[in-house]
N, C-alpha and C positions, 0 to 999 in steps of 0.2 A: 846676414853679414853685418858686422858693426859699422856704424856710420863714422866717417872721418870727422873729428871735431874741427870746427872752424871758429876763428876769432870773430866775435860779434861785430856787426858793422859799426856800432857806436864806438867800440874800442879801437877800430882802425882809423876813425876820423879824428883829425887834429882839432882840438877845441878852438872855437873862435875867440879872438881877443875881445875882452869886455871894454866898454867905453870908460875912460878915466872918470868922467863925470859921475857915472853910476857908483864907482868905488868911493868917491868923495862923499856922496850922499849917504851911503851905508855907514861910513865912518862917523858922519855927523849924527846919525840916528843913534849909534851906539853911545856916543858921548852924552847925548841928551838923556838916554835911559839911565846912565850912571849918575847924572846930576839929580834926576828925579828920585832915585833910590836913596841918595844921601840927604835929600830934603825931608824924608820921613823920619823924624827924630823926636824924642821927648826928653829934653834936658840933655844929659850926656849919654842916655841909653837908647840904642836903636830898637825898633819894634820889629821882630821877626814875623813872617807870615804864619798864621795858625795852621797846624797840622791836623788832619782827620784822625780821630781816635780809632785804634785797631778794634775790630769786632771781637768780643770775648767768645771763647770756644768751650763747649761742654764736653767732658770725657768721663769714662767710668774707670775706676781703679780696680786692679785685680785684688782678690781677697780669698781667704780660706777659712774653714770652720771645722772643728771636730764634730763628727756625726752624732755621738752619744748612743746609748743603748736603748732608750725608750723616750716617749714624749717628743717634745720639739725643742730645738735650740735655734735661737735667732742668729742668722748670719747678717752682718752689717756691711753693706756695699756702699762705698763712697762715690758720689757723683761730684766732680770738680768743675768749677767755672773760673777760667783764667783768660785775661785779667779780670779783676772785679769790675762790675758794671755800675754805672751811676743810675741805671734804670732797673726796674723789676724784670727778671727773666723767668720764664716758665718753660717746662718741658715735660713730655709724657714718658713713662718708662713701663717696661714689662719684662718678666723673666722668660727665658727660652731654653728648651730642652737641648742637651747634648747627650752625654752618656748618662746623666742623671735624668730620671723620669718624673714629670710633674704628677703629683698625687701619690707617688710611691716614695721617692727620695726627698722631695721637697714640696712645698705648697706654692702654686703659682700666685704671683702678685702682679698687679698693674695699677697704675695711677698717675699722678702728676706731682711735680716738685716745683716750688716757687723760691727763687733767690731774691731776697730784698736787696736794694742798692748797697753795694759794698760786700755782700756775702760771697764766699768762694766755695763752700762745701755744703752738701746736703746728703742725707743717708737714706738708702732703701733697705728695709728690713725684710729678709726672706726667711720664713720658717723652714727649718730642716727637720725631717722625720728621723728619729733615732731607731736603730735596729741592732740585732746581734748577728747579722749575716756577714760572714767573711767575704769580702768583695774588694775590688780595686777602688782606688780613689775615683770619684765621679765628678763630672763638670756640668755646669750650666753657665749662662751668661745673661746679663741685663742689657737690653737695648734701649736706646733713646729715640724719640721721634717728636715731630711737631714743635720744635723749639721756637719761642718768641723772644726776640731781643738778643739772640746769640746763635752761633753756628754749632754744629755737632761734629766731633772728631770722627773721621772715617778710618777704619783699620781693617785689613784683610785677616788679621788675627785678633779678634776682639778679646779684651781682658776677661778672664774667667773667674767664676766663683767655684772654688774647689771644695768638695765635701771630702774631708780626710777620714778614711776608714780607720776605726780604732778597735776593731774586733780581732781577737786572737784567731789564728788559723786553726780550725778544729780538725782538719784532715789534710793529708798530703799524699800525692802520687809520685812515685819514683820508679826508675828502671832498677832492676835488682843488681846490675853490674854496670861498670863503665865500659867493659868490652866482653865479647863472647867469642868463643872459638868452636867451630863445628867441622866435622870431617865431611868432605864433599859426597862420598858414597852414601852417607846417612840419609841424604835427600831432604833433610828438614832442619831448620833452625827454629828452636822454640825459645822465645824471649819472655821472661817473666816480668810483669809489671805489678808493683805492690802499692797498696793503699793503707795508710795508717791513720790513727786518730779516731775521731767519732765516725763510725761506719753505719750510723742509723739512717742515713739518707742516700739517695741515688746520686752518683757522680759519674762524670765521663771525661775522656780525653780522646783526641784524634791521633792517629798514627800514620806514618808513611815511611817508605824506604827511599833512600837516595844513593845513587851510584857513586862509587869512588873508583878504585881499581877494578872492582867487580862490576859487571854490567847486568841489568835486569832482563836482557834478552837472551843472554848466553850462560850466565853463571847462577842466577837465581831469578825468581819471578817477583815482580814488583808487588808490594802489598800496601793497600790503603784501607782505612776504615775507622771506626769509632769503637773504643772500649767502653762499655757501660757497666759500672759497678752498681749492682742492686744492693739494697740494705743488707748489711751483714757481710758482704763480700770484701775480702782483703787482698785478693790477687787475681789477675787475669793473665792469659797467655796469648801471645801473638805468634802464630805459626807461619813461617816463610819457607816456601819450597826452594830447595837447592837443586841445581841441575848437575847431574853426574856426567859432565861432558867428557870428551876424550882428548882434551887439550892438556899438554904439559905446561902448567902455570907456575912452576917454581915453588916458592915458599907459600903460595896462597894469595888470595885477593880479599879485599875488604869492601864493605858498603856500610851505610849508616842507617840506624833505626831512629826515628825522630818522633817525639810526642809533643803535641801542641794543643791549643784551645781548650784549656780546662774549664769544666762547668761544675760549679758547686764543690770545688776543691782547689787547693794549691797544687802547683806542679813544680816539683823540685824546690819547694819552699817559696815559690812566687805565685801570684795570682794575676789575672788579667789576660788580655789577648796576646801579649808579648811573651808570656811565660812559656818555657820549653824545656825539654830534657832530651839528651841524645846519647847514644852509645855506638861503639864500633863493633861490627860483626866481621869476623875473620873466617874465610872458607879455606880449610886446610886441604890442599890438593893431594891426590893419590897417584898421579901419573909421573913417570920418569921420562916418558917420550910420548909423542902424539900417537893416539890410537886410531882404529878404523871408525868410519862414520856409521852410527847405528840406524840412520834413516835412509841411507843411500842404498839403491837396489842391490848392488853386488855384496854388500856387507850388512844387509837389513837385519835388525834385531826386533822381532815381533813384540817382546815384552817391553822393551824401551819405548817403542813407537806408541803402544797403547797406553802405557802409564803416563807418558807425556801428554797425550790427548786428554786424559782425565784431569790433569792439572791445568792445561791450557784452556779447556772449554768448560769444565765443571768446577774448577777451583777446589778439588779434593783429591785424595788418594783413591786409587782404584779399589773397589770391593772385589773380593776373590772371585765371585761368580762372573761379574762383568769382565774382569781381566781375562779369565780363562776363555769366555765365549768369544770376545773380540780378537784375542790372539789367534784363536782357531780360524776365524774368518779371514785373517790376513794371509793365511797359507792354504786355505781350502774353502773357497766360497762358491765352487761350482764353475769357475771360469779358469781356463788354462792360463790366461794372462794374469799373473799375480799382481801386476800394477793396478788392474781393474779392481781386484779384491781390496787392495789397500785404499784406493780411491773411495770405494763404497764404505769401508770401515770409517774412514776419516769423515766423510759427509754425514754418516749416521750420527755423529756427535751433535751436529747442528740440528738435524731433523728429529732428534730424540725428544721424548716428552720432557726429560729433565732440563734440556737447554731451552726448549720452546717455552717452558713455564718459568724460567729464571732469566737467562740472558736476553731472550727475545722480548720478554715483558719489560725489562729495563729499557731496551731500545725504544719500544713503543711508548713508554711513559714519557721519556725525554722528547720524543717526536711530537706527541700530543700536547705537551706542556710548552715546549720551546721551539718546535719545528727545526730540530737539529740535523736530522738526516745523517749524512756522512760526516758532518762536522762534530758529531758527538765524540768527545775525547775519551780515550781509554782510561785516563785518570779519573773521570767521572763514572765510567761504565763499571769498572772493577768493584769498587766498594758497594755499589748498589746491587750488583749481581751476587756478591758474597753475602749480602744481607738477606736476600731471598733464598739463596741455595743452602744456607747454613744448616747442617744436620739432615739435609734431604738426600736420600738415596732411593731412587725409584725402584720399587719392587720389594723393599724391606717393609716390615710391619709398621704401620702408623705413618708412612711417608705422606699420604694425602693430608692428614690433619696437620702435620708439621709444615707442609707447604702452604696450606691455607692460613695458618697463623703467621707465617713469615710474610706472606703477601699483604695481609692486613697491616702488619707493623710497617712494612715498606711503604705502602701507599700513604698511610697516615704521617709518617716521618717525612715523606717526600713533599706533601702539600704544606707541612708545617715549617719546612726549611726556608731559609732566607731567599733563595733564588725564586721559588714558586711564589712566595708572598710579594716579591718585587714585581713579578709579571702579572700576578693575580691579587692585587691589594684588596683589602676588606671593603673598599669603597665600590668595587664592581658589583653590579646586580647579579642575581642568579642567571638571568638571560645572557648577560655579557660574559660571564664565566663560561657557560656552555658554548656560546657562539665562538669564543676565542679558542677553546679546545677543538671545536669542530673545524674551524678554519685551518688550524695547524695540522689536523688529521686529514685534510684534503676534502672536507665537506662530505664525509661518509654517512652522516646521520640523516635519516629521513625526517620529514616534518613531524611525524608522530613521535619518533624517537627523541627528537629535540625537545618537543613539548613535554614529554614524560620526564626528561632529565631536568628541565627548568622547574617543573612542579616538585620534583624530588628535592632539589637543592633549595627551593623556596621554603619547603617544610623543615629543612634541617641544614641551614647554612653555617655549619661548624667545620672543624677540621675533619671530623668523621664523615660529615656530609659531602664535603668536597673530595675527600679521598674516594668515597663510593662512586661519585660521578666520574672522576678521572678514570677509575677502574672500568666503569661501564664503557667509556670511549675506547680504552686500551683493548678491551676484549671484544669490541665490535668486529664481527666477521669480515665485513667489507674492509675495515682498516687493517686487519691482520693480513688479508690477501694482498692488499695494495702494497704493503711494506715488506713482504717476505723476501723478495729478491734483493732489495736494497740492504736489508739487515744481513742477509746471507753473505753478501760481498764484504760488507764492513767488518763483520765478525771473523771473516777469514784473515783479515789484517790483524785484528786483535788477537786471535788464537794462534795462527802460525807465525806471524812476524812479531807479535807483541808490541805493536806500534800503531800509530794513526796512519791513515792512507797518505797524508801529505807530509810525513816525517822522513828525514834521511834514513836510508839511502835512496829514497825516491828521487830520481834525477831532477825533476822539475819542481819538487817541493810543493806540488799542488795535487789535484785529484784526477790527473789524467789516467793513472793506472786504475783507480777505482772506476772511473767512467768507462774505460775500455772493457773491464770485466763485467760491469753491469750491463753494458750494451750487448756484449756477447751472450751473457746469460739470458737476457730478454729475447735476443734473436733465436735462441734455441728453446724458447718456451719454458724457461726455468729449469731445463734439464742440465744439471751440472756435469753429467757424463759426456754428452755430445758436445757441450761447450768446452770441455777439458779444463774447467776452471780449478777444481780441487786438485787434479793431477799437476797442473802448472804450479800451484802453491807448494805442494809437498815434495816436488822434485826441483824446486828452485834453489839456486845457489845461496840465496839469503836464508832460506829455511834450513838447509843442510849445515850452513856455517854456524848456526846456533849451537851445534853439538860436537863438531869435529872439523878439522881441515878438509 
């Protein structure tokens, strides 16, 4: 309860009258001071009291320099002293990396500057390395320290030395069109991305879809990933699954395909982290009225149900043999209750070799590296799963070799990424890397297993070495068993709902739903049938609403 403000006691007390004698004495003192000040004269000119001289301040001026194609160009950075000092001033300086790298883009310099009395400027010379690489303008800055005889200007935005790139853009990546139109029943939007110019090197761009009127839970499946152009490649294709729902959506709906983060190429004519290109994708609807729901019991469509599972869990179209087999299982699995048949078919996609060796591996990699658990975002899960599962169809000739190659590429790119390097910097010892992975994995390594991994990483502490050690932890049988139920529940949200467990329409926007189903699954010993978990998801209103009213 707020306190009632009260007038301070001193303010309520009437001041006491001062004695007249005291006032006269103060007036006399003031008169005396005035007379004394008038007495300090020299001829007709009064002498003012001396003022203290302001301390001079050192600062660095912004500068820029053309990079050049070879050799070195000297950048001149001015250090200013204002006002000039009557004494000698000294200060230390050094260059500092920003987007420009020492030893690559410029040569690090450090030293001291001396300002003789009256001097206001000195120059720091920074050698800039020329090259012919097309890149964005890069920045570094010169810092000052240990000044004697002056202060140093402090700024939250230090003046920069900008290295101006002067190389022509040798290659460029663009979307083939500004807009694309696809018919909803086709089930697929294929977006062509072109690369022009010098194609002799590897380039890449990242891509993602963004909702507009179309929604990635009901109208299409969100797509994220990286397009890598190998030497000689001039175009790539992004395939985005369209959902042939049973809603009447009028003239059609739209979403956006966005390209960002170009590497070793311009993107839409620009380079650097802010470069981007986008296009509108229009889904042309084929309904004139709402249709029946293809996943609801009374109007169940086996082909639609199974095809959607291949897309939701495997990120691919169904192969003919798999489609035929699982369609048959939904209608004739040996159980009179067809809902049980559908539950079993649905769960089979999680327990299948294909998902266990792709999606489950991605979950385990993130858990071992970052201890993400149910906080793993579908935005991060999908592109990694697509990277491992690309071209893998279990049962077809050569699938094992394709999967092995995909896994090696995945783990190496995973540990070379910015996030892993942040949490596992090069300064960590092999033992520290292994122990951090083991802690995140719940301490699943035995003493001998830990020692073996430390020795392996000590012998090869490279990207390849770290990738191999991470993979050893991910494939540890104790770790796999420990995480199976947690991953099962999380990927139900990813697959059926196409969302994170704490996203809307989750009422509390937290993990209460996830925790409920994990607890129930554990209470039933991991048996999804007796726990009724799969059945609850595929008969839920949220799942059914993805496809029809």
